[in-house]
Phi, psi and omega in degrees: 000136183275136175287141177258152176093171181261119184274081175202160181298149176293151173291153180222163172059219184298327179296318178297309182296328178295319178294316179298315180299317178298318178296313181299315179298320179295317179297313182292330177292317182280319183229083186299337181256018182293149169255123183256127177253121173270125184232133176059036171283149175299144184303328180294340179258340187302306183288326179295317180290323175301311181297320184291321191250344189296338177277344185262333181200169181281120183205161172207157177252113184304317184293331183263301189280318182289319178300316178295319180296318179293318178297316178297318178300320178297317178296315179297319177298319178296314179298317179299317181292329180282344178082000000 
């Protein structure tokens, strides 16, 4: 069975943020109206990237915002059914 993934330590700190920044700039240059979804980012980066980029382009972090949205929808549906 073949191993999947790149077997090396994850980037950290400024090196990590630099790669993300380079990617975001490339996407916005090519597709200025793109919506960027961040998926499976480590929690330590999730809020930092949201804060850094949310004023510059349309984006969301699936792990943070969609999970909260689904939980809220469930609560609202329950309250509606309970009257």
